[in-house]
N, C-alpha and C positions, 0 to 999 in steps of 0.2 A: 372301472369299469371293462370287464372284461367283453370279448365277441357275442358271447350267450348273453349276458345282461343285456348288451344294446337291442339286439333282437329281439330279446322280451318287451324290453320296452315299445320297441316301435308295432308291436302286435297286441296291442292291450287296448283296455279300456277304461274309462272313468266307473268309478264306482257312486251310486245316487248314496245322499245321506239316506238315515234312518227317521228324516223328519215325516212328516204328515203331509207333505205340500200335495197341491191340486195338478201339477205338472212336474214333469222329472225329466231335464235332456241329458241325454249318454252319449257317448261318440266312442263307437267300434272301429279300431283298424284293421281293415284285412287285406293280410299280407298274400301274394302270391306264392303258389309251392316253389321249394326250391329246384326241383326238377318237374318239368310237365305242367300243365295249365290248371286253373280252377285257383281258387282259395284254398288255401293249408290250414286255416283257423275258422269256417265256417260253424263250427261246433260248440265256438266260443262266444260266436253271434248268437247262436239259439241257446246257450247257457243263460244269457243277457236277460233275453227276449223272455225266457221262463222264469227268472228270478225275479223282474220288475211283474209278470203275468200274480208269481206265488205273495208280492204285497198287494195285491190290490189293485195292479197298475195295469192296462191295456193300450198296445200300439196306438199314436196318435198320427204322427206321421214321422215319415223315414225317407232320408235327401243325401246320395251319395257324391264325393268327387274324389274325382282323380288325383293320387300324390305323385305318379311318376317312379321311378327306381329310384332307389337308395343305396349307394355303395358295393361295396362287392357282395356278391351271391343274393342281388337287389333286388327284382323283382319289381312288378307294380304293386303300390300300396291305393287301398283304395279307402277311403273316411267315411264309412255312415254314421251319420247324424239320426239322433232317434229322440223323439217326444211322447211319451210316454204320460196317458191322462187319467186321473184316478178313479177309478168304478166305484160310483156313491150308489 
């Protein structure tokens, strides 16, 4: 596994199943920009939320936890856990 593969893995999100569950739980890891401040992948978080909305889910609960720095070029990681509720 190369350095780029490792970086992608650390800033990825889980994918909800296509099943018709009442609730779906997803996690997105937000990573700090390599240079500067702020998140380098907020658009990824937005895409996850919009994808669930397109499936008929709405955000129910969102919580975050700070993951700290990880390795070369690290920067902080914020783990966002989101619960989506099926719109009936």
